[in-house]
SELODO-256750 format. One record per residue (C-alpha): x, y, z; residue number from 1. Coordinates in steps of 0.05 Angstrom, whole numbers. Layout:
! residues N
((X Y Z) NUM)
...
END
This chain:
! residues 490
((410 42 -452) 1)
((410 44 -377) 2)
((476 38 -341) 3)
((492 -21 -297) 4)
((484 22 -234) 5)
((415 45 -257) 6)
((394 -27 -271) 7)
((417 -49 -202) 8)
((379 10 -169) 9)
((316 -7 -209) 10)
((322 -80 -188) 11)
((331 -60 -115) 12)
((267 -18 -116) 13)
((228 -72 -153) 14)
((250 -124 -101) 15)
((221 -81 -47) 16)
((156 -65 -84) 17)
((144 -139 -98) 18)
((157 -155 -25) 19)
((111 -99 -2) 20)
((55 -126 -47) 21)
((60 -199 -26) 22)
((89 -205 44) 23)
((48 -190 106) 24)
((100 -215 155) 25)
((60 -278 167) 26)
((79 -350 159) 27)
((78 -377 87) 28)
((78 -448 62) 29)
((154 -451 58) 30)
((177 -399 109) 31)
((157 -383 180) 32)
((138 -316 211) 33)
((206 -296 240) 34)
((239 -307 172) 35)
((186 -264 138) 36)
((195 -208 189) 37)
((271 -209 186) 38)
((272 -208 110) 39)
((219 -154 104) 40)
((252 -109 157) 41)
((318 -113 120) 42)
((286 -91 55) 43)
((250 -33 88) 44)
((314 -8 120) 45)
((355 -17 56) 46)
((307 19 9) 47)
((291 74 59) 48)
((364 91 69) 49)
((385 86 -4) 50)
((323 108 -43) 51)
((281 148 7) 52)
((239 186 -45) 53)
((220 121 -80) 54)
((208 88 -13) 55)
((156 141 3) 56)
((128 139 -68) 57)
((113 65 -60) 58)
((54 87 -16) 59)
((19 104 -81) 60)
((28 34 -109) 61)
((-15 -28 -97) 62)
((24 -50 -35) 63)
((-13 -85 22) 64)
((-36 -50 85) 65)
((16 -83 129) 66)
((73 -53 89) 67)
((39 14 79) 68)
((34 22 155) 69)
((107 1 162) 70)
((129 53 111) 71)
((90 108 146) 72)
((121 89 212) 73)
((192 86 185) 74)
((185 154 150) 75)
((159 187 213) 76)
((211 154 257) 77)
((267 180 212) 78)
((240 249 193) 79)
((307 279 211) 80)
((340 243 152) 81)
((295 278 101) 82)
((301 346 69) 83)
((246 397 77) 84)
((221 383 7) 85)
((221 308 20) 86)
((182 317 84) 87)
((128 358 48) 88)
((121 304 -5) 89)
((120 249 48) 90)
((67 285 88) 91)
((19 287 29) 92)
((31 213 13) 93)
((24 193 86) 94)
((-42 231 95) 95)
((-70 201 30) 96)
((-50 130 48) 97)
((-77 135 120) 98)
((-144 157 91) 99)
((-146 90 54) 100)
((-123 45 110) 101)
((-173 9 154) 102)
((-184 45 220) 103)
((-157 -13 264) 104)
((-92 -13 224) 105)
((-84 63 234) 106)
((-98 59 309) 107)
((-46 3 315) 108)
((3 47 278) 109)
((-10 105 325) 110)
((2 60 385) 111)
((68 37 354) 112)
((89 109 344) 113)
((73 124 416) 114)
((113 63 440) 115)
((171 86 397) 116)
((165 156 426) 117)
((156 188 358) 118)
((122 252 378) 119)
((147 307 333) 120)
((102 363 309) 121)
((90 332 240) 122)
((69 266 271) 123)
((20 300 318) 124)
((-9 341 260) 125)
((-18 278 217) 126)
((-54 244 275) 127)
((-99 304 289) 128)
((-118 311 216) 129)
((-135 237 209) 130)
((-177 239 273) 131)
((-213 302 250) 132)
((-232 269 184) 133)
((-264 208 217) 134)
((-337 206 196) 135)
((-366 179 261) 136)
((-325 195 324) 137)
((-375 161 369) 138)
((-368 96 330) 139)
((-293 100 336) 140)
((-298 114 411) 141)
((-340 52 422) 142)
((-306 5 372) 143)
((-234 28 378) 144)
((-235 58 448) 145)
((-164 40 469) 146)
((-135 63 402) 147)
((-172 129 403) 148)
((-151 144 475) 149)
((-78 130 457) 150)
((-81 174 395) 151)
((-115 231 432) 152)
((-63 230 487) 153)
((-5 225 439) 154)
((-30 280 393) 155)
((-41 326 454) 156)
((-114 337 439) 157)
((-153 373 494) 158)
((-215 337 519) 159)
((-263 382 480) 160)
((-229 365 414) 161)
((-220 290 420) 162)
((-281 278 376) 163)
((-248 316 319) 164)
((-304 367 317) 165)
((-265 424 349) 166)
((-302 424 415) 167)
((-374 433 436) 168)
((-417 391 482) 169)
((-411 328 439) 170)
((-336 335 442) 171)
((-338 342 518) 172)
((-384 282 522) 173)
((-337 241 480) 174)
((-279 262 524) 175)
((-317 239 585) 176)
((-334 173 551) 177)
((-261 159 536) 178)
((-228 184 599) 179)
((-281 186 654) 180)
((-340 143 634) 181)
((-368 141 705) 182)
((-375 217 706) 183)
((-441 216 669) 184)
((-503 176 684) 185)
((-530 186 614) 186)
((-500 203 546) 187)
((-540 242 494) 188)
((-504 206 437) 189)
((-545 142 426) 190)
((-486 97 411) 191)
((-448 119 473) 192)
((-509 110 517) 193)
((-521 41 486) 194)
((-451 21 509) 195)
((-467 46 579) 196)
((-533 8 582) 197)
((-503 -56 553) 198)
((-466 -68 618) 199)
((-531 -86 652) 200)
((-584 -90 596) 201)
((-579 -147 546) 202)
((-622 -113 494) 203)
((-575 -53 489) 204)
((-518 -95 463) 205)
((-555 -105 397) 206)
((-549 -30 385) 207)
((-473 -36 386) 208)
((-423 -55 331) 209)
((-414 -130 325) 210)
((-343 -134 354) 211)
((-363 -94 415) 212)
((-429 -131 425) 213)
((-393 -198 421) 214)
((-356 -184 486) 215)
((-420 -162 522) 216)
((-456 -225 497) 217)
((-403 -269 529) 218)
((-409 -229 594) 219)
((-484 -238 595) 220)
((-479 -313 576) 221)
((-520 -306 512) 222)
((-518 -368 467) 223)
((-476 -362 404) 224)
((-532 -381 356) 225)
((-582 -332 385) 226)
((-531 -277 388) 227)
((-507 -285 316) 228)
((-577 -287 287) 229)
((-600 -225 325) 230)
((-536 -184 314) 231)
((-532 -201 240) 232)
((-564 -135 216) 233)
((-508 -97 252) 234)
((-452 -136 218) 235)
((-409 -109 162) 236)
((-399 -151 100) 237)
((-330 -171 124) 238)
((-356 -191 193) 239)
((-408 -235 160) 240)
((-354 -270 122) 241)
((-311 -280 184) 242)
((-366 -312 224) 243)
((-389 -362 171) 244)
((-351 -420 201) 245)
((-377 -404 271) 246)
((-447 -396 243) 247)
((-445 -464 209) 248)
((-419 -496 273) 249)
((-476 -467 314) 250)
((-528 -473 258) 251)
((-541 -399 257) 252)
((-570 -364 196) 253)
((-523 -307 177) 254)
((-538 -288 105) 255)
((-485 -258 59) 256)
((-500 -211 2) 257)
((-448 -230 -50) 258)
((-466 -172 -96) 259)
((-413 -118 -91) 260)
((-362 -161 -55) 261)
((-289 -150 -78) 262)
((-265 -203 -126) 263)
((-207 -233 -86) 264)
((-245 -232 -21) 265)
((-303 -267 -56) 266)
((-255 -320 -83) 267)
((-229 -332 -12) 268)
((-301 -341 12) 269)
((-317 -391 -43) 270)
((-255 -432 -28) 271)
((-274 -435 45) 272)
((-339 -471 27) 273)
((-343 -547 25) 274)
((-339 -575 -45) 275)
((-411 -601 -41) 276)
((-436 -531 -22) 277)
((-399 -501 -81) 278)
((-429 -551 -129) 279)
((-499 -540 -101) 280)
((-492 -464 -107) 281)
((-455 -465 -173) 282)
((-499 -415 -210) 283)
((-500 -365 -152) 284)
((-425 -368 -138) 285)
((-403 -368 -210) 286)
((-450 -310 -225) 287)
((-423 -270 -167) 288)
((-350 -283 -186) 289)
((-362 -263 -258) 290)
((-400 -200 -238) 291)
((-343 -180 -191) 292)
((-293 -193 -247) 293)
((-331 -150 -296) 294)
((-334 -93 -246) 295)
((-259 -99 -236) 296)
((-245 -102 -311) 297)
((-287 -41 -325) 298)
((-273 -9 -393) 299)
((-217 -60 -407) 300)
((-267 -118 -409) 301)
((-257 -159 -473) 302)
((-198 -117 -497) 303)
((-139 -163 -482) 304)
((-148 -207 -544) 305)
((-127 -280 -542) 306)
((-105 -297 -471) 307)
((-79 -361 -439) 308)
((-67 -369 -364) 309)
((-27 -421 -326) 310)
((-57 -424 -256) 311)
((-24 -458 -197) 312)
((-70 -501 -154) 313)
((-16 -548 -128) 314)
((-11 -569 -55) 315)
((32 -509 -37) 316)
((-27 -463 -50) 317)
((-53 -489 17) 318)
((-17 -428 45) 319)
((-10 -427 121) 320)
((-53 -424 183) 321)
((-50 -348 182) 322)
((-63 -345 107) 323)
((-105 -406 89) 324)
((-111 -419 15) 325)
((-91 -347 -1) 326)
((-47 -364 -61) 327)
((-103 -406 -90) 328)
((-154 -351 -77) 329)
((-110 -302 -116) 330)
((-105 -352 -174) 331)
((-180 -364 -175) 332)
((-195 -289 -175) 333)
((-143 -278 -230) 334)
((-177 -333 -270) 335)
((-244 -298 -270) 336)
((-213 -229 -283) 337)
((-173 -254 -342) 338)
((-236 -287 -369) 339)
((-269 -218 -366) 340)
((-210 -182 -397) 341)
((-198 -231 -454) 342)
((-231 -235 -522) 343)
((-218 -310 -521) 344)
((-189 -346 -461) 345)
((-156 -412 -444) 346)
((-145 -428 -369) 347)
((-97 -484 -352) 348)
((-93 -507 -279) 349)
((-31 -545 -257) 350)
((-74 -602 -230) 351)
((-107 -610 -298) 352)
((-176 -597 -271) 353)
((-227 -563 -315) 354)
((-276 -538 -262) 355)
((-248 -474 -229) 356)
((-304 -469 -179) 357)
((-283 -535 -147) 358)
((-209 -516 -142) 359)
((-171 -541 -82) 360)
((-97 -550 -66) 361)
((-73 -615 -96) 362)
((-10 -648 -123) 363)
((57 -624 -151) 364)
((70 -563 -195) 365)
((80 -584 -268) 366)
((86 -513 -294) 367)
((130 -533 -353) 368)
((78 -581 -382) 369)
((22 -530 -374) 370)
((65 -476 -407) 371)
((74 -521 -468) 372)
((-1 -528 -473) 373)
((-11 -454 -465) 374)
((40 -434 -518) 375)
((9 -484 -567) 376)
((-54 -441 -561) 377)
((-13 -383 -593) 378)
((-39 -330 -545) 379)
((-27 -256 -550) 380)
((-18 -254 -475) 381)
((4 -310 -428) 382)
((-4 -298 -353) 383)
((26 -346 -302) 384)
((-1 -343 -231) 385)
((43 -387 -187) 386)
((92 -386 -128) 387)
((145 -406 -178) 388)
((164 -474 -147) 389)
((165 -514 -212) 390)
((178 -586 -191) 391)
((147 -635 -239) 392)
((200 -641 -268) 393)
((242 -587 -234) 394)
((265 -531 -280) 395)
((224 -549 -341) 396)
((184 -484 -339) 397)
((246 -441 -340) 398)
((275 -481 -398) 399)
((210 -477 -438) 400)
((208 -402 -428) 401)
((281 -393 -446) 402)
((275 -432 -511) 403)
((210 -398 -529) 404)
((239 -328 -520) 405)
((306 -344 -553) 406)
((286 -389 -611) 407)
((212 -389 -624) 408)
((189 -318 -607) 409)
((248 -270 -607) 410)
((202 -216 -635) 411)
((160 -222 -571) 412)
((94 -231 -607) 413)
((67 -264 -544) 414)
((68 -220 -481) 415)
((90 -262 -421) 416)
((84 -243 -348) 417)
((90 -283 -283) 418)
((50 -260 -223) 419)
((73 -291 -157) 420)
((28 -287 -95) 421)
((82 -313 -46) 422)
((143 -276 -19) 423)
((206 -318 -14) 424)
((238 -293 51) 425)
((304 -329 39) 426)
((317 -295 -28) 427)
((286 -227 -10) 428)
((242 -232 -71) 429)
((184 -266 -105) 430)
((211 -328 -139) 431)
((223 -322 -214) 432)
((214 -376 -267) 433)
((262 -346 -318) 434)
((304 -283 -327) 435)
((271 -274 -394) 436)
((201 -268 -365) 437)
((180 -208 -321) 438)
((156 -226 -252) 439)
((114 -184 -204) 440)
((85 -198 -136) 441)
((9 -202 -131) 442)
((-37 -205 -71) 443)
((-104 -181 -98) 444)
((-128 -199 -168) 445)
((-158 -129 -173) 446)
((-87 -102 -182) 447)
((-72 -148 -240) 448)
((-76 -97 -297) 449)
((-30 -48 -260) 450)
((18 -104 -241) 451)
((24 -127 -313) 452)
((47 -57 -329) 453)
((95 -55 -270) 454)
((124 -123 -288) 455)
((156 -97 -351) 456)
((209 -63 -308) 457)
((230 -131 -281) 458)
((257 -154 -349) 459)
((323 -118 -333) 460)
((324 -73 -394) 461)
((298 -8 -362) 462)
((334 33 -310) 463)
((317 75 -250) 464)
((297 136 -292) 465)
((240 98 -326) 466)
((218 67 -261) 467)
((219 134 -225) 468)
((177 165 -281) 469)
((126 109 -273) 470)
((123 118 -198) 471)
((117 194 -205) 472)
((57 183 -250) 473)
((25 135 -200) 474)
((37 186 -145) 475)
((2 241 -185) 476)
((-57 194 -198) 477)
((-59 172 -125) 478)
((-59 242 -96) 479)
((-108 267 -149) 480)
((-157 211 -132) 481)
((-153 229 -58) 482)
((-166 302 -73) 483)
((-227 286 -115) 484)
((-254 240 -61) 485)
((-245 293 -7) 486)
((-281 345 -50) 487)
((-338 297 -62) 488)
((-345 285 12) 489)
((-353 359 26) 490)
END
């Protein structure tokens, strides 16, 4: 049996991990941005100071990109607090996590490190290695020009090596592009020369990445509809998603290939469509969601037995201006994933609706009533996806779960887990429904199987040793995957 000190330490680390999964420092339905930042910054400082190895190891977990970048920054800023062995372990984790982060996020991190005057040898080496591994330096130079210039200066890269290729004419050309673009009248690299020509030639902007071409289009006074339709082949899948509202406003045709889209992102796209459009495209959208769920489930598809889910679609799933409908999108994606994982499946939405595709934020949160319906189904697994604000009537869900665990199912024949997509800044945690039911933060439904495993540590019966062993195993898997990926690229 774990000691009380171990249980407290395990709870501290789990608080941080749940926050790092759910919070992005942005406004939520019940807390504003300053509250989120203040709460999150405190947790980062507390766990880094008291549990530094586990703080670094959380880079291997399913935390979001915002917190991954914060962890990297805090570790590099406080390198003097770590032992040599800890610095070596941190360096491997940082390099592996940076390789997975989106390039804009990494360039913002590098700018933050420069502003904070973090310029030790290890930091410069990490920056040089990341830049050297970039697959297309010319694309980075055009698309993230300010970020690349900042990183090159901060890492003390000579002009001939700023492309990451170790020198040569292309490296010198890239150096000129970044630091003295007027020096050359022509660039041999097509993308760099397209950027030069786009200043005075409208046709050249359609050879550029969408985000760069968008600025040139405004400069040249090109109409939004004409620009979107012509630049569409140059857009990434995410860019196509982001411009859908603008495309509808300007009646531009920007097609989206739903095949291969990640499950939670696809759910967000579906919820952004008008209800009439969803109904008209029912077969297409449902087929795409189910296909994404089956890809995510993989070998586990159909292996979870009899599953019931209580899914929150109350008014609070509206989210915020920065995160519109994000809690509902997570619930919708979890619904389709659980359907794929289950042998038999019963979904129960808090609103009582039967049609998941037409889900929209509505009404109070009668979790207790839905839990009674779910437990009557006698499931092997019961998954609750909710922000935990049970209010119709208040507290019923916690009482149902307490009585169920204590009186009706003390042998734990039914596996219960609560996944919460919203960080409660005031309590430094994701809100729990009952002490007897494990709770884990969730942001992407794709992480659901791993989070169900992590949630067992939140029941308060396992200590820091068990949690550390779990995290060590995840670190080994994380670093092993990165090594395999790098070998495949070579």
